N, C-alpha and C positions, 0 to 999 in steps of 0.2 A: 143851268148844271153848267158845274166845272170837266174840263177837258184834264185839265193836271193829273199824272199819276199819285194814286195814294201808298205813302210809305209809309208804313207803323214804326216808329224811331224806336219802340224796343223791344221789336221783334226784331231788330237788321242789329249783325254781328260783321264787324270786316272778318274775311278771310285770314289763317292764322295757318300756318305753314308749318310750324317749329310742335314738337310733340312740347304737351303738356307738363308732363311729370317725370320723375325720373326715372319711371320703371315702361314708362313708352320708349325713354329714350336708349333704355337696355335692348326694350325687343326688339327696339332698330338697330339698333350692334350688332346684335345676335342671326338678325335677318340679315347684313349685311357679311358676316364671316360667313354664314352660310352661304350665302350665293357666292360668296369671295373660293369660299371650298368642295362645294357641292360638284362635282366629277372629276375632280383632281386627288382624289384617291387619300387625301388632308387626314382624315378622319383613324388614316393610324400613326399619325405626330399626336402624340399623350397631351402637347404644348397647344397646337389651338386646339384639338376634342377640349381640351380644360377651359379657355379661351371660352369657347363656344358655352359653354354649360354653364360658364360664372355669368355669363348678359343671360344666359337664361333662366337660372337660377337664385339667383345671389339677392331680390328683388321681396322675396315672399318674409310674410312672416311667421309662419307656420313650415316646417316640413312636407317638403312633394318631393314624389320621390316617382323617376322622367325614364323612360327609356327610348337612346337611339336603334335607330330598326335600318340594319345593314344589307346591300347586294354584297354578292361576295369580293369585288374590285372594294369592297368600304366604302361605297360612296352610301347617305342617307339618303335615304327610302323615303324617314317617315320619322318626327318629333314627337315624339306621346307624352306627355303629366298623368301618368296612372292614375297616384293616390296619394291626397292629403289630410296628410293629419296634422299634429298638432301642435304646439309650439315646441315639446325634444321628441313625435316620433308620429310615423306614419307606419303603419299596417297594410303589408305590402305580401297580396295573395298571387304564388307562381301559378295556379290556375291560369288568373287573364294576363296575363304576362305572357303565357303559351299561346292564348287567344290573337294576344296583339302579334307578336311575332308570325302567326301563320297563317293571318289576317294580308300580311302584306310578301310573305313568301322570307322572310326575312332571312340570310344564311349566317346572320352578327347581329352580338347589340353591343353594346355599351348602358352599361347602367349608369346611372347619376340622379343625386339626392341632396340636398342644402340643411344646410345645421343653420337655424338662427341664431342662435348664440357667436356663432363667428368662430368657433371653435371649429375641428377639420376631421382630428384626430379621429380616425374608423374606431368605434366600438366595438366592443364583442358581437350586439346586437344586429351591427352592419355587418361585419366580417361573417354570423352565420346565413343570413336571408340571401348572402353573399354564394355562398355555397350552396344551401338547397336551388336557389334558381339557376346556379349551371351545373348543376343534379338535371334539373325538371329540362335543360333544354339539352343537355347530351343527350338525351333519351330521340331527339330530334336533330340528331344532328345540328344546333346552329351554337355554335362558337361564341361565347364571351368575352370580349377581348379586353374589359374595364369596366371597371366601378369607381364613380369616380365622387369624394367629397365633397361638395362646395362650401368653404365659408368662411375667412379670411381673405387665407390663400387654398387653396386645391387638393385635395389626398387623391395623388391614383394608385386605387391600389394594385397597379402592373409596375409600379414604379419600383414600389414598393416591396413584389414579389411574393403578394396577398393572393394571386389568383394561381 
C-alpha cells in the first residue's frame, strides 16, 4: 500500500485570479465604480452614472432595461436588470418597475437600457416608456432623475432636457 497522496492530473487547475472574459472585466469595473461612488451622492453626476451604466450594460447582445433604485440622498440602494428583450427591443412593464421601487422604498430612480446596435439615439418608444414610467412613479412620489441609453456613447435624457 502506498502512502503517496493520489493526484488526478486531469482535475487539477491552477488558481487564476484574472477574469476570464470581457464581460467579467466590465462587471468588475462596474462594481469598483459603484463602491467608489456609493455613499458619496455620486449618482447626481451624469458622467459617473453613465460610466457605471456603460460598464454594466454595454456587454449584452440583446436589449436589457435596468433601474437604479436610489434613496433620498441619491445613494444606490440596488441596481436591477428588470427586463430582457431581443436584439432591438425589450418590453417594459410599469407595474414591475413600481413593485421594484416599493420593495426597497426607493425615493428616486434612474432608468437605463442598452442599444446593442451601438446607436445611442433615444427612439420614440424609449421616450414613450420613459413618460409612462415617470407618470406611474409620480403617483407614489418617486422622482425619475434620468434615463440613460447605453450605446457607443451613452445618452442622458436629463442632459438633453427630455425629462
